C-alpha positions as CSV (number, residue, x, y, z in Angstrom):
1,X,-6.3,-11.0,-7.2
2,X,-5.4,-7.4,-8.0
3,X,-7.2,-6.2,-4.8
4,X,-5.3,-8.8,-2.6
5,X,-2.0,-7.8,-4.2
6,X,-2.8,-4.1,-3.6
7,X,-3.7,-4.7,0.0
8,X,-0.6,-6.8,0.5
9,X,1.5,-4.0,-0.9
10,X,-0.2,-1.3,1.2
11,X,-0.6,-3.3,4.4
12,X,-3.5,-2.3,6.6
13,X,-5.4,0.4,4.6
14,X,-8.8,1.8,3.7
15,X,-10.8,0.8,0.7
16,X,-10.2,4.3,-0.7
17,X,-6.5,3.7,-0.6
18,X,-7.0,0.5,-2.7
19,X,-9.2,2.4,-5.1
20,X,-6.6,5.1,-5.6
21,X,-3.8,2.5,-6.0
22,X,-5.7,0.5,-8.6
23,X,-7.3,3.4,-10.3
24,X,-10.6,1.6,-10.4
25,X,-13.7,2.5,-8.3
26,X,-14.8,-1.2,-8.5
27,X,-12.0,-2.1,-6.1
28,X,-14.3,-1.3,-3.2
29,X,-16.8,-3.9,-4.5
30,X,-14.0,-6.4,-5.0
31,X,-12.8,-5.8,-1.4
32,X,-16.3,-6.7,-0.1
33,X,-16.1,-10.0,-2.1
34,X,-12.6,-10.8,-0.8
35,X,-13.8,-10.2,2.8
36,X,-16.7,-12.6,2.3
37,X,-14.3,-15.2,1.0
38,X,-11.9,-14.8,3.8
39,X,-9.0,-13.5,1.7
40,X,-9.2,-10.1,3.4
41,X,-10.1,-9.1,6.9
42,X,-11.8,-5.8,7.8
43,X,-13.1,-3.6,10.5
44,X,-15.3,-0.6,10.0
45,X,-12.6,1.5,8.4
46,X,-9.7,-0.6,7.4
47,X,-8.9,-3.8,5.4
48,X,-5.9,-6.1,5.6
49,X,-4.9,-9.3,4.1
50,X,-5.2,-12.6,6.0
51,X,-1.8,-13.8,7.0
52,X,-2.2,-17.1,5.2
53,X,-3.1,-15.4,2.0
54,X,-0.3,-12.8,2.4
55,X,2.2,-15.6,2.4
56,X,0.6,-17.3,-0.6
57,X,0.5,-14.1,-2.6
58,X,4.1,-13.3,-1.8
59,X,5.1,-16.8,-3.2
60,X,3.2,-16.3,-6.5
61,X,3.4,-12.5,-6.8
62,X,4.7,-11.1,-10.1
63,X,7.7,-8.7,-10.1
64,X,6.8,-5.3,-8.7
65,X,5.4,-2.7,-11.0
66,X,7.4,0.5,-10.3
67,X,4.4,2.7,-11.0
68,X,2.2,0.7,-8.5
69,X,5.0,0.9,-5.9
70,X,5.3,4.6,-6.4
71,X,1.6,5.2,-6.1
72,X,1.4,3.0,-3.0
73,X,4.3,5.0,-1.5
74,X,2.4,8.2,-2.1
75,X,-0.7,6.8,-0.5
76,X,1.3,5.6,2.6
77,X,3.1,8.9,2.8
78,X,-0.2,10.8,3.0
79,X,-1.3,8.3,5.7
80,X,1.9,9.2,7.7
81,X,3.3,5.7,7.2
82,X,6.7,7.2,6.3
83,X,9.0,4.2,6.7
84,X,6.8,2.0,4.6
85,X,6.4,4.7,2.0
86,X,10.2,5.3,1.7
87,X,10.7,1.5,1.3
88,X,8.3,1.5,-1.6
89,X,9.9,4.4,-3.3
90,X,13.2,2.6,-3.0
91,X,11.6,-0.6,-4.3
92,X,10.3,1.3,-7.3
93,X,13.8,2.8,-7.7
94,X,12.0,6.2,-7.7
95,X,14.9,8.2,-6.3
96,X,13.2,11.6,-7.0
97,X,10.2,10.7,-4.9
98,X,12.4,9.3,-2.2
99,X,14.6,12.4,-2.1
100,X,11.5,14.7,-2.2
101,X,9.9,12.8,0.7
102,X,13.1,12.9,2.8
103,X,13.6,16.6,2.2
104,X,10.0,17.3,3.1
105,X,10.4,15.3,6.3
106,X,13.9,16.4,7.3
107,X,13.0,19.5,9.3
108,X,10.1,18.0,11.3
109,X,12.1,14.9,12.0
110,X,15.2,16.9,13.1
111,X,13.0,18.9,15.5
112,X,11.4,15.8,16.9
113,X,14.8,14.2,17.5
């Protein structure tokens, strides 16, 4: 269940992203089991949660853990999924990370228009 929740939080991601978020190398093994059971879908590089399971997990999910949201935000930021990362920083109420990310991105975004 932890792997499914992590993938639901990250969206489409790599197994290494999930390992980093959960802080447990066994997460890659758990992902393989979840793929076999149809909870997760995967291609060669990425894994994502099946839509039916995503809805079910959202219904039963425990309140967000701020640290997990912060870590997921950092993973997504490094993967250049900026809007999702900013949303997770806000969800975690981690205003320092949110501000730092916005300041880091301000110049390149301004130049890009």
